[in-house]
All heavy atoms as TSV, in Angstrom:
chain	resi	resn	atom	element	x	y	z
A	1	MET	N	N	43.761	167.266	156.339
A	1	MET	CA	C	45.101	167.489	156.832
A	1	MET	C	C	45.769	168.538	155.956
A	1	MET	O	O	45.803	168.405	154.740
A	1	MET	CB	C	45.886	166.184	156.766
A	1	MET	CG	C	47.205	166.264	157.431
A	1	MET	SD	S	47.960	164.644	157.510
A	1	MET	CE	C	49.535	165.052	156.896
A	2	LEU	N	N	46.273	169.574	156.566
A	2	LEU	CA	C	46.897	170.659	155.825
A	2	LEU	C	C	48.413	170.575	155.910
A	2	LEU	O	O	48.974	170.029	156.860
A	2	LEU	CB	C	46.440	172.004	156.377
A	2	LEU	CG	C	44.935	172.277	156.296
A	2	LEU	CD1	C	44.602	173.562	157.026
A	2	LEU	CD2	C	44.497	172.343	154.861
A	3	HIS	N	N	49.069	171.135	154.920
A	3	HIS	CA	C	50.528	171.204	154.906
A	3	HIS	C	C	50.969	172.261	155.907
A	3	HIS	O	O	50.521	173.395	155.862
A	3	HIS	CB	C	51.000	171.559	153.496
A	3	HIS	CG	C	52.468	171.427	153.325
A	3	HIS	ND1	N	53.329	172.444	153.625
A	3	HIS	CD2	C	53.226	170.398	152.905
A	3	HIS	CE1	C	54.564	172.056	153.382
A	3	HIS	NE2	N	54.528	170.807	152.937
A	4	ARG	N	N	51.836	171.900	156.824
A	4	ARG	CA	C	52.260	172.819	157.875
A	4	ARG	C	C	53.540	173.570	157.538
A	4	ARG	O	O	54.086	174.271	158.374
A	4	ARG	CB	C	52.463	172.053	159.180
A	4	ARG	CG	C	51.173	171.508	159.732
A	4	ARG	CD	C	51.403	170.924	161.079
A	4	ARG	NE	N	50.151	170.408	161.613
A	4	ARG	CZ	C	50.042	169.841	162.779
A	4	ARG	NH1	N	51.102	169.705	163.551
A	4	ARG	NH2	N	48.889	169.388	163.196
A	5	GLY	N	N	54.060	173.383	156.353
A	5	GLY	CA	C	55.233	174.139	155.941
A	5	GLY	C	C	56.549	173.414	156.135
A	5	GLY	O	O	57.591	173.979	155.896
A	6	GLY	N	N	56.534	172.175	156.551
A	6	GLY	CA	C	57.766	171.416	156.711
A	6	GLY	C	C	58.218	170.835	155.382
A	6	GLY	O	O	57.641	171.105	154.331
A	7	SER	N	N	59.270	170.043	155.429
A	7	SER	CA	C	59.737	169.404	154.203
A	7	SER	C	C	58.714	168.375	153.746
A	7	SER	O	O	57.895	167.888	154.523
A	7	SER	CB	C	61.093	168.731	154.443
A	7	SER	OG	O	60.938	167.599	155.275
A	8	GLY	N	N	58.765	168.046	152.468
A	8	GLY	CA	C	57.827	167.079	151.917
A	8	GLY	C	C	57.947	165.717	152.585
A	8	GLY	O	O	56.950	165.046	152.854
A	9	MET	N	N	59.178	165.317	152.878
A	9	MET	CA	C	59.401	164.013	153.507
A	9	MET	C	C	58.802	163.961	154.906
A	9	MET	O	O	58.146	162.977	155.271
A	9	MET	CB	C	60.905	163.727	153.568
A	9	MET	CG	C	61.248	162.405	154.163
A	9	MET	SD	S	60.710	161.098	153.082
A	9	MET	CE	C	61.609	159.740	153.747
A	10	SER	N	N	58.996	165.004	155.697
A	10	SER	CA	C	58.467	164.991	157.064
A	10	SER	C	C	56.946	165.077	157.078
A	10	SER	O	O	56.287	164.411	157.873
A	10	SER	CB	C	59.077	166.123	157.896
A	10	SER	OG	O	58.663	167.378	157.401
A	11	GLU	N	N	56.382	165.884	156.180
A	11	GLU	CA	C	54.924	165.978	156.101
A	11	GLU	C	C	54.331	164.662	155.622
A	11	GLU	O	O	53.299	164.215	156.111
A	11	GLU	CB	C	54.507	167.124	155.173
A	11	GLU	CG	C	54.808	168.492	155.721
A	11	GLU	CD	C	53.975	168.822	156.938
A	11	GLU	OE1	O	52.773	168.557	156.943
A	11	GLU	OE2	O	54.548	169.350	157.902
A	12	GLY	N	N	54.981	164.024	154.660
A	12	GLY	CA	C	54.511	162.735	154.171
A	12	GLY	C	C	54.626	161.646	155.233
A	12	GLY	O	O	53.745	160.793	155.363
A	13	ALA	N	N	55.706	161.671	156.002
A	13	ALA	CA	C	55.865	160.689	157.078
A	13	ALA	C	C	54.813	160.883	158.165
A	13	ALA	O	O	54.295	159.918	158.721
A	13	ALA	CB	C	57.268	160.789	157.671
A	14	ARG	N	N	54.460	162.131	158.432
A	14	ARG	CA	C	53.402	162.411	159.408
A	14	ARG	C	C	52.065	161.865	158.910
A	14	ARG	O	O	51.313	161.246	159.659
A	14	ARG	CB	C	53.312	163.918	159.642
A	14	ARG	CG	C	52.393	164.325	160.773
A	14	ARG	CD	C	52.544	165.806	161.101
A	14	ARG	NE	N	52.145	166.659	160.013
A	14	ARG	CZ	C	50.922	167.193	159.905
A	14	ARG	NH1	N	50.020	166.956	160.803
A	14	ARG	NH2	N	50.643	167.967	158.877
A	15	PHE	N	N	51.789	162.065	157.626
A	15	PHE	CA	C	50.578	161.521	157.023
A	15	PHE	C	C	50.608	159.991	157.054
A	15	PHE	O	O	49.616	159.340	157.369
A	15	PHE	CB	C	50.435	162.029	155.585
A	15	PHE	CG	C	49.301	161.401	154.838
A	15	PHE	CD1	C	47.995	161.710	155.159
A	15	PHE	CD2	C	49.541	160.516	153.805
A	15	PHE	CE1	C	46.945	161.136	154.469
A	15	PHE	CE2	C	48.508	159.941	153.114
A	15	PHE	CZ	C	47.199	160.254	153.443
A	16	GLY	N	N	51.762	159.398	156.734
A	16	GLY	CA	C	51.901	157.945	156.750
A	16	GLY	C	C	51.708	157.367	158.141
A	16	GLY	O	O	51.117	156.296	158.303
A	17	ALA	N	N	52.195	158.065	159.157
A	17	ALA	CA	C	51.997	157.608	160.533
A	17	ALA	C	C	50.520	157.623	160.907
A	17	ALA	O	O	50.020	156.700	161.564
A	17	ALA	CB	C	52.800	158.477	161.501
A	18	LEU	N	N	49.818	158.642	160.457
A	18	LEU	CA	C	48.381	158.728	160.719
A	18	LEU	C	C	47.631	157.570	160.058
A	18	LEU	O	O	46.802	156.910	160.686
A	18	LEU	CB	C	47.853	160.070	160.213
A	18	LEU	CG	C	46.369	160.333	160.376
A	18	LEU	CD1	C	46.033	160.490	161.859
A	18	LEU	CD2	C	45.976	161.578	159.615
A	19	ILE	N	N	47.939	157.300	158.805
A	19	ILE	CA	C	47.298	156.196	158.101
A	19	ILE	C	C	47.746	154.861	158.688
A	19	ILE	O	O	46.961	153.908	158.763
A	19	ILE	CB	C	47.601	156.263	156.596
A	19	ILE	CG1	C	47.062	157.564	156.016
A	19	ILE	CG2	C	47.024	155.068	155.854
A	19	ILE	CD1	C	45.564	157.728	156.138
A	20	GLY	N	N	48.995	154.765	159.138
A	20	GLY	CA	C	49.480	153.533	159.768
A	20	GLY	C	C	48.722	153.195	161.040
A	20	GLY	O	O	48.367	152.040	161.276
A	21	VAL	N	N	48.459	154.195	161.859
A	21	VAL	CA	C	47.670	153.971	163.080
A	21	VAL	C	C	46.250	153.534	162.718
A	21	VAL	O	O	45.693	152.631	163.334
A	21	VAL	CB	C	47.665	155.237	163.964
A	21	VAL	CG1	C	46.653	155.128	165.086
A	21	VAL	CG2	C	49.054	155.498	164.520
A	22	PHE	N	N	45.684	154.154	161.680
A	22	PHE	CA	C	44.351	153.755	161.228
A	22	PHE	C	C	44.365	152.306	160.747
A	22	PHE	O	O	43.450	151.531	161.055
A	22	PHE	CB	C	43.863	154.678	160.110
A	22	PHE	CG	C	42.572	154.233	159.504
A	22	PHE	CD1	C	41.377	154.428	160.166
A	22	PHE	CD2	C	42.551	153.597	158.267
A	22	PHE	CE1	C	40.181	154.004	159.613
A	22	PHE	CE2	C	41.370	153.173	157.706
A	22	PHE	CZ	C	40.175	153.379	158.380
A	23	ALA	N	N	45.399	151.913	159.987
A	23	ALA	CA	C	45.487	150.546	159.475
A	23	ALA	C	C	45.622	149.545	160.615
A	23	ALA	O	O	45.019	148.466	160.579
A	23	ALA	CB	C	46.672	150.412	158.520
A	24	ILE	N	N	46.378	149.896	161.631
A	24	ILE	CA	C	46.520	149.002	162.784
A	24	ILE	C	C	45.187	148.837	163.483
A	24	ILE	O	O	44.771	147.715	163.793
A	24	ILE	CB	C	47.600	149.538	163.749
A	24	ILE	CG1	C	48.978	149.383	163.129
A	24	ILE	CG2	C	47.527	148.823	165.098
A	24	ILE	CD1	C	50.081	150.089	163.892
A	25	CYS	N	N	44.503	149.934	163.708
A	25	CYS	CA	C	43.228	149.870	164.441
A	25	CYS	C	C	42.140	149.174	163.643
A	25	CYS	O	O	41.309	148.471	164.211
A	25	CYS	CB	C	42.776	151.274	164.824
A	25	CYS	SG	S	43.841	152.050	166.050
A	26	SER	N	N	42.130	149.358	162.332
A	26	SER	CA	C	41.024	148.795	161.558
A	26	SER	C	C	41.337	147.412	160.996
A	26	SER	O	O	40.438	146.571	160.928
A	26	SER	CB	C	40.656	149.739	160.414
A	26	SER	OG	O	41.743	149.868	159.519
A	27	LEU	N	N	42.563	147.136	160.604
A	27	LEU	CA	C	42.877	145.872	159.957
A	27	LEU	C	C	43.474	144.842	160.910
A	27	LEU	O	O	43.002	143.702	160.989
A	27	LEU	CB	C	43.845	146.103	158.796
A	27	LEU	CG	C	43.361	147.033	157.689
A	27	LEU	CD1	C	44.480	147.310	156.711
A	27	LEU	CD2	C	42.172	146.427	156.987
A	28	VAL	N	N	44.508	145.231	161.619
A	28	VAL	CA	C	45.245	144.270	162.435
A	28	VAL	C	C	44.419	143.812	163.632
A	28	VAL	O	O	44.339	142.617	163.915
A	28	VAL	CB	C	46.596	144.864	162.890
A	28	VAL	CG1	C	47.328	143.911	163.793
A	28	VAL	CG2	C	47.450	145.207	161.679
A	29	ILE	N	N	43.783	144.737	164.312
A	29	ILE	CA	C	42.974	144.360	165.467
A	29	ILE	C	C	41.782	143.535	165.012
A	29	ILE	O	O	41.380	142.574	165.680
A	29	ILE	CB	C	42.562	145.609	166.267
A	29	ILE	CG1	C	43.819	146.234	166.884
A	29	ILE	CG2	C	41.546	145.266	167.334
A	29	ILE	CD1	C	43.593	147.534	167.593
A	30	HIS	N	N	41.235	143.851	163.848
A	30	HIS	CA	C	40.144	143.054	163.279
A	30	HIS	C	C	40.603	141.621	163.032
A	30	HIS	O	O	39.889	140.664	163.341
A	30	HIS	CB	C	39.672	143.707	161.973
A	30	HIS	CG	C	38.625	142.933	161.262
A	30	HIS	ND1	N	38.928	142.007	160.302
A	30	HIS	CD2	C	37.274	142.942	161.377
A	30	HIS	CE1	C	37.805	141.479	159.842
A	30	HIS	NE2	N	36.787	142.035	160.480
A	31	ASN	N	N	41.795	141.454	162.473
A	31	ASN	CA	C	42.321	140.105	162.240
A	31	ASN	C	C	42.546	139.356	163.548
A	31	ASN	O	O	42.274	138.164	163.638
A	31	ASN	CB	C	43.635	140.171	161.461
A	31	ASN	CG	C	43.439	140.549	160.020
A	31	ASN	OD1	O	42.333	140.479	159.493
A	31	ASN	ND2	N	44.511	140.967	159.374
A	32	TYR	N	N	43.055	140.052	164.540
A	32	TYR	CA	C	43.306	139.413	165.832
A	32	TYR	C	C	42.021	138.901	166.463
A	32	TYR	O	O	41.969	137.789	166.980
A	32	TYR	CB	C	44.007	140.405	166.767
A	32	TYR	CG	C	44.264	139.858	168.156
A	32	TYR	CD1	C	45.220	138.870	168.360
A	32	TYR	CD2	C	43.563	140.330	169.252
A	32	TYR	CE1	C	45.468	138.368	169.625
A	32	TYR	CE2	C	43.800	139.841	170.521
A	32	TYR	CZ	C	44.760	138.861	170.698
A	32	TYR	OH	O	44.999	138.365	171.956
A	33	VAL	N	N	40.978	139.691	166.392
A	33	VAL	CA	C	39.710	139.320	167.032
A	33	VAL	C	C	38.995	138.236	166.244
A	33	VAL	O	O	38.548	137.238	166.810
A	33	VAL	CB	C	38.815	140.568	167.190
A	33	VAL	CG1	C	37.425	140.183	167.639
A	33	VAL	CG2	C	39.442	141.543	168.173
A	34	ASN	N	N	38.891	138.401	164.941
A	34	ASN	CA	C	38.075	137.489	164.147
A	34	ASN	C	C	38.792	136.233	163.687
A	34	ASN	O	O	38.170	135.187	163.533
A	34	ASN	CB	C	37.505	138.213	162.921
A	34	ASN	CG	C	36.468	139.228	163.320
A	34	ASN	OD1	O	35.788	139.079	164.323
A	34	ASN	ND2	N	36.351	140.276	162.537
A	35	LEU	N	N	40.077	136.308	163.448
A	35	LEU	CA	C	40.804	135.156	162.913
A	35	LEU	C	C	41.583	134.393	163.977
A	35	LEU	O	O	42.118	133.322	163.687
A	35	LEU	CB	C	41.762	135.599	161.807
A	35	LEU	CG	C	41.109	136.288	160.607
A	35	LEU	CD1	C	42.173	136.727	159.619
A	35	LEU	CD2	C	40.106	135.360	159.938
A	36	ASN	N	N	41.666	134.945	165.187
A	36	ASN	CA	C	42.379	134.289	166.286
A	36	ASN	C	C	43.800	133.901	165.867
A	36	ASN	O	O	44.198	132.750	165.931
A	36	ASN	CB	C	41.593	133.061	166.761
A	36	ASN	CG	C	42.078	132.569	168.103
A	36	ASN	OD1	O	42.735	133.300	168.828
A	36	ASN	ND2	N	41.763	131.328	168.419
A	37	ILE	N	N	44.589	134.903	165.427
A	37	ILE	CA	C	45.918	134.641	164.873
A	37	ILE	C	C	47.026	134.631	165.911
A	37	ILE	O	O	48.143	134.268	165.600
A	37	ILE	CB	C	46.252	135.657	163.770
A	37	ILE	CG1	C	46.202	137.083	164.298
A	37	ILE	CG2	C	45.347	135.479	162.580
A	37	ILE	CD1	C	46.646	138.129	163.302
A	38	GLY	N	N	46.762	135.042	167.117
A	38	GLY	CA	C	47.788	135.037	168.148
A	38	GLY	C	C	48.429	136.398	168.314
A	38	GLY	O	O	48.461	137.210	167.388
A	39	LEU	N	N	48.952	136.630	169.499
A	39	LEU	CA	C	49.511	137.933	169.840
A	39	LEU	C	C	50.811	138.227	169.101
A	39	LEU	O	O	51.036	139.353	168.651
A	39	LEU	CB	C	49.724	138.030	171.350
A	39	LEU	CG	C	50.169	139.382	171.874
A	39	LEU	CD1	C	49.133	140.450	171.545
A	39	LEU	CD2	C	50.408	139.324	173.360
A	40	LYS	N	N	51.665	137.226	168.922
A	40	LYS	CA	C	52.950	137.447	168.263
A	40	LYS	C	C	52.754	137.908	166.816
A	40	LYS	O	O	53.365	138.889	166.377
A	40	LYS	CB	C	53.795	136.176	168.298
A	40	LYS	CG	C	55.148	136.341	167.656
A	40	LYS	CD	C	55.964	135.066	167.725
A	40	LYS	CE	C	57.292	135.257	167.024
A	40	LYS	NZ	N	58.078	134.030	167.014
A	41	LEU	N	N	51.899	137.220	166.079
A	41	LEU	CA	C	51.638	137.601	164.699
A	41	LEU	C	C	50.939	138.960	164.627
A	41	LEU	O	O	51.209	139.760	163.727
A	41	LEU	CB	C	50.790	136.537	163.993
A	41	LEU	CG	C	50.500	136.768	162.511
A	41	LEU	CD1	C	51.791	136.897	161.727
A	41	LEU	CD2	C	49.660	135.628	161.969
A	42	THR	N	N	50.077	139.240	165.581
A	42	THR	CA	C	49.405	140.539	165.623
A	42	THR	C	C	50.415	141.664	165.802
A	42	THR	O	O	50.348	142.687	165.113
A	42	THR	CB	C	48.368	140.569	166.761
A	42	THR	OG1	O	47.421	139.532	166.549
A	42	THR	CG2	C	47.668	141.900	166.837
A	43	LEU	N	N	51.356	141.505	166.708
A	43	LEU	CA	C	52.370	142.538	166.932
A	43	LEU	C	C	53.281	142.692	165.717
A	43	LEU	O	O	53.674	143.813	165.368
A	43	LEU	CB	C	53.187	142.212	168.178
A	43	LEU	CG	C	52.403	142.267	169.495
A	43	LEU	CD1	C	53.287	141.830	170.654
A	43	LEU	CD2	C	51.841	143.652	169.737
A	44	GLN	N	N	53.596	141.590	165.055
A	44	GLN	CA	C	54.403	141.668	163.839
A	44	GLN	C	C	53.653	142.415	162.742
A	44	GLN	O	O	54.240	143.232	162.019
A	44	GLN	CB	C	54.780	140.268	163.360
A	44	GLN	CG	C	55.769	139.572	164.245
A	44	GLN	CD	C	55.984	138.120	163.849
A	44	GLN	OE1	O	55.197	137.533	163.117
A	44	GLN	NE2	N	57.061	137.526	164.357
A	45	GLN	N	N	52.353	142.175	162.626
A	45	GLN	CA	C	51.555	142.896	161.643
A	45	GLN	C	C	51.469	144.378	161.991
A	45	GLN	O	O	51.496	145.224	161.093
A	45	GLN	CB	C	50.148	142.316	161.552
A	45	GLN	CG	C	50.056	141.024	160.796
A	45	GLN	CD	C	48.617	140.549	160.656
A	45	GLN	OE1	O	47.705	141.080	161.275
A	45	GLN	NE2	N	48.420	139.530	159.831
A	46	CYS	N	N	51.375	144.706	163.266
A	46	CYS	CA	C	51.338	146.110	163.693
A	46	CYS	C	C	52.592	146.843	163.233
A	46	CYS	O	O	52.513	147.932	162.650
A	46	CYS	CB	C	51.208	146.217	165.206
A	46	CYS	SG	S	49.590	145.828	165.848
A	47	VAL	N	N	53.728	146.248	163.489
A	47	VAL	CA	C	55.001	146.872	163.106
A	47	VAL	C	C	55.104	146.982	161.590
A	47	VAL	O	O	55.481	148.026	161.049
A	47	VAL	CB	C	56.188	146.071	163.696
A	47	VAL	CG1	C	57.505	146.553	163.130
A	47	VAL	CG2	C	56.185	146.154	165.208
A	48	ALA	N	N	54.740	145.913	160.885
A	48	ALA	CA	C	54.848	145.911	159.422
A	48	ALA	C	C	53.935	146.962	158.794
A	48	ALA	O	O	54.376	147.727	157.924
A	48	ALA	CB	C	54.509	144.531	158.877
A	49	HIS	N	N	52.688	147.024	159.208
A	49	HIS	CA	C	51.757	147.996	158.637
A	49	HIS	C	C	52.214	149.421	158.930
A	49	HIS	O	O	52.146	150.286	158.051
A	49	HIS	CB	C	50.336	147.793	159.188
A	49	HIS	CG	C	49.564	146.733	158.488
A	49	HIS	ND1	N	48.964	146.931	157.277
A	49	HIS	CD2	C	49.289	145.457	158.833
A	49	HIS	CE1	C	48.349	145.834	156.903
A	49	HIS	NE2	N	48.538	144.917	157.838
A	50	PHE	N	N	52.675	149.681	160.137
A	50	PHE	CA	C	53.099	151.035	160.490
A	50	PHE	C	C	54.304	151.464	159.650
A	50	PHE	O	O	54.330	152.569	159.097
A	50	PHE	CB	C	53.414	151.138	161.977
A	50	PHE	CG	C	53.657	152.549	162.425
A	50	PHE	CD1	C	52.589	153.408	162.623
A	50	PHE	CD2	C	54.938	153.020	162.631
A	50	PHE	CE1	C	52.795	154.720	163.020
A	50	PHE	CE2	C	55.163	154.317	163.029
A	50	PHE	CZ	C	54.090	155.171	163.227
A	51	ILE	N	N	55.298	150.600	159.519
A	51	ILE	CA	C	56.490	150.940	158.740
A	51	ILE	C	C	56.147	151.101	157.261
A	51	ILE	O	O	56.640	152.020	156.596
A	51	ILE	CB	C	57.598	149.890	158.955
A	51	ILE	CG1	C	58.117	149.996	160.383
A	51	ILE	CG2	C	58.736	150.064	157.950
A	51	ILE	CD1	C	59.095	148.921	160.782
A	52	GLU	N	N	55.293	150.217	156.741
A	52	GLU	CA	C	54.893	150.330	155.338
A	52	GLU	C	C	54.227	151.673	155.054
A	52	GLU	O	O	54.527	152.330	154.057
A	52	GLU	CB	C	53.931	149.207	154.969
A	52	GLU	CG	C	54.591	147.857	154.825
A	52	GLU	CD	C	53.589	146.724	154.677
A	52	GLU	OE1	O	52.365	146.985	154.634
A	52	GLU	OE2	O	54.030	145.571	154.597
A	53	TRP	N	N	53.323	152.089	155.935
A	53	TRP	CA	C	52.638	153.359	155.703
A	53	TRP	C	C	53.529	154.548	155.973
A	53	TRP	O	O	53.382	155.596	155.342
A	53	TRP	CB	C	51.350	153.434	156.522
A	53	TRP	CG	C	50.247	152.738	155.814
A	53	TRP	CD1	C	49.676	151.544	156.139
A	53	TRP	CD2	C	49.593	153.175	154.622
A	53	TRP	NE1	N	48.714	151.221	155.223
A	53	TRP	CE2	C	48.636	152.209	154.287
A	53	TRP	CE3	C	49.719	154.288	153.814
A	53	TRP	CZ2	C	47.813	152.326	153.171
A	53	TRP	CZ3	C	48.903	154.403	152.709
A	53	TRP	CH2	C	47.970	153.431	152.403
A	54	LEU	N	N	54.481	154.413	156.888
A	54	LEU	CA	C	55.430	155.493	157.140
A	54	LEU	C	C	56.287	155.742	155.893
A	54	LEU	O	O	56.461	156.889	155.466
A	54	LEU	CB	C	56.306	155.137	158.340
A	54	LEU	CG	C	57.077	156.246	159.006
A	54	LEU	CD1	C	56.117	157.254	159.620
A	54	LEU	CD2	C	57.967	155.668	160.090
A	55	VAL	N	N	56.780	154.670	155.296
A	55	VAL	CA	C	57.583	154.794	154.074
A	55	VAL	C	C	56.709	155.288	152.917
A	55	VAL	O	O	57.111	156.171	152.152
A	55	VAL	CB	C	58.261	153.451	153.727
A	55	VAL	CG1	C	58.901	153.484	152.356
A	55	VAL	CG2	C	59.289	153.094	154.780
A	56	GLY	N	N	55.519	154.722	152.790
A	56	GLY	CA	C	54.610	155.148	151.729
A	56	GLY	C	C	54.241	156.613	151.839
A	56	GLY	O	O	54.190	157.337	150.839
A	57	GLY	N	N	53.989	157.074	153.048
A	57	GLY	CA	C	53.697	158.490	153.250
A	57	GLY	C	C	54.877	159.370	152.916
A	57	GLY	O	O	54.719	160.462	152.354
A	58	GLY	N	N	56.079	158.923	153.248
A	58	GLY	CA	C	57.277	159.687	152.895
A	58	GLY	C	C	57.439	159.820	151.392
A	58	GLY	O	O	57.788	160.895	150.886
A	59	VAL	N	N	57.156	158.745	150.672
A	59	VAL	CA	C	57.230	158.795	149.211
A	59	VAL	C	C	56.164	159.738	148.654
A	59	VAL	O	O	56.428	160.527	147.740
A	59	VAL	CB	C	57.090	157.370	148.613
A	59	VAL	CG1	C	56.924	157.416	147.112
A	59	VAL	CG2	C	58.289	156.524	149.000
A	60	ILE	N	N	54.967	159.683	149.208
A	60	ILE	CA	C	53.906	160.594	148.786
A	60	ILE	C	C	54.340	162.036	149.023
A	60	ILE	O	O	54.134	162.917	148.184
A	60	ILE	CB	C	52.589	160.287	149.532
A	60	ILE	CG1	C	52.010	158.966	149.047
A	60	ILE	CG2	C	51.579	161.410	149.357
A	60	ILE	CD1	C	50.848	158.458	149.882
A	61	GLY	N	N	54.966	162.294	150.168
A	61	GLY	CA	C	55.437	163.648	150.475
A	61	GLY	C	C	56.527	164.137	149.538
A	61	GLY	O	O	56.637	165.329	149.267
A	62	LEU	N	N	57.345	163.216	149.030
A	62	LEU	CA	C	58.384	163.614	148.087
A	62	LEU	C	C	57.821	163.889	146.694
A	62	LEU	O	O	58.331	164.739	145.965
A	62	LEU	CB	C	59.458	162.525	147.998
A	62	LEU	CG	C	60.335	162.356	149.230
A	62	LEU	CD1	C	61.254	161.159	149.059
A	62	LEU	CD2	C	61.136	163.614	149.504
A	63	ILE	N	N	56.758	163.178	146.331
A	63	ILE	CA	C	56.190	163.329	144.993
A	63	ILE	C	C	55.301	164.561	144.905
A	63	ILE	O	O	55.421	165.366	143.993
A	63	ILE	CB	C	55.403	162.065	144.596
A	63	ILE	CG1	C	56.364	160.891	144.448
A	63	ILE	CG2	C	54.611	162.285	143.314
A	63	ILE	CD1	C	55.675	159.558	144.243
A	64	TYR	N	N	54.386	164.704	145.859
A	64	TYR	CA	C	53.414	165.797	145.811
A	64	TYR	C	C	53.903	166.974	146.633
A	64	TYR	O	O	54.247	166.837	147.789
A	64	TYR	CB	C	52.059	165.323	146.324
A	64	TYR	CG	C	51.453	164.273	145.439
A	64	TYR	CD1	C	51.494	162.939	145.787
A	64	TYR	CD2	C	50.844	164.623	144.239
A	64	TYR	CE1	C	50.954	161.964	144.968
A	64	TYR	CE2	C	50.301	163.668	143.418
A	64	TYR	CZ	C	50.355	162.340	143.780
A	64	TYR	OH	O	49.821	161.389	142.965
A	65	LYS	N	N	53.908	168.122	146.022
A	65	LYS	CA	C	54.353	169.340	146.693
A	65	LYS	C	C	53.155	170.286	146.853
A	65	LYS	O	O	52.234	170.250	146.058
A	65	LYS	CB	C	55.433	170.023	145.843
A	65	LYS	CG	C	56.576	169.120	145.480
A	65	LYS	CD	C	57.791	169.473	146.256
A	65	LYS	CE	C	58.978	168.697	145.771
A	65	LYS	NZ	N	59.320	167.551	146.490
A	66	PRO	N	N	53.168	171.146	147.865
A	66	PRO	CA	C	52.069	172.100	147.998
A	66	PRO	C	C	52.074	173.110	146.855
A	66	PRO	O	O	53.122	173.423	146.294
A	66	PRO	CB	C	52.321	172.773	149.346
A	66	PRO	CG	C	53.782	172.607	149.565
A	66	PRO	CD	C	54.155	171.307	148.929
A	67	VAL	N	N	50.920	173.604	146.526
A	67	VAL	CA	C	50.796	174.596	145.458
A	67	VAL	C	C	51.304	175.938	145.972
A	67	VAL	O	O	50.879	176.405	147.032
A	67	VAL	CB	C	49.324	174.714	145.006
A	67	VAL	CG1	C	49.167	175.796	143.954
A	67	VAL	CG2	C	48.830	173.384	144.503
A	68	VAL	N	N	52.211	176.540	145.237
A	68	VAL	CA	C	52.756	177.848	145.608
A	68	VAL	C	C	51.933	178.906	144.884
A	68	VAL	O	O	51.728	178.834	143.670
A	68	VAL	CB	C	54.237	177.947	145.203
A	68	VAL	CG1	C	54.789	179.318	145.540
A	68	VAL	CG2	C	55.027	176.851	145.872
A	69	ALA	N	N	51.457	179.891	145.639
A	69	ALA	CA	C	50.645	180.958	145.052
A	69	ALA	C	C	51.512	181.789	144.105
A	69	ALA	O	O	52.650	182.132	144.405
A	69	ALA	CB	C	50.062	181.836	146.156
A	70	ALA	N	N	50.959	182.123	142.956
A	70	ALA	CA	C	51.678	182.925	141.963
A	70	ALA	C	C	51.791	184.364	142.440
A	70	ALA	O	O	50.853	184.932	142.990
A	70	ALA	CB	C	50.954	182.865	140.625
A	71	ALA	N	N	52.957	184.953	142.238
A	71	ALA	CA	C	53.173	186.356	142.624
A	71	ALA	C	C	52.464	187.263	141.629
A	71	ALA	O	O	52.503	187.044	140.437
A	71	ALA	CB	C	54.669	186.657	142.651
A	72	ARG	N	N	51.828	188.288	142.139
A	72	ARG	CA	C	51.113	189.223	141.255
A	72	ARG	C	C	51.817	190.523	141.202
A	72	ARG	O	O	52.308	191.138	141.964
A	72	ARG	CB	C	49.695	189.404	141.754
A	72	ARG	CG	C	48.920	188.145	141.556
A	72	ARG	CD	C	47.453	188.382	141.910
A	72	ARG	NE	N	46.754	187.145	141.688
A	72	ARG	CZ	C	45.674	187.051	140.967
A	72	ARG	NH1	N	45.158	188.100	140.396
A	72	ARG	NH2	N	45.088	185.912	140.805
């Protein structure tokens, strides 16, 4: 994933959304199928994981900045 030139927060949130979708597909659906936890708890986990990764990605975007090429 490359930096598209937006603000750090928006780029980080985009990254967090991508990881959030991955977490939902790999963790939450796995729990639903194997642990038989019910649809309500599954949907609550979907929302929680997505928001957690969205916020986490935003924080990552604020901390890490793209490398600026030195002027010659």
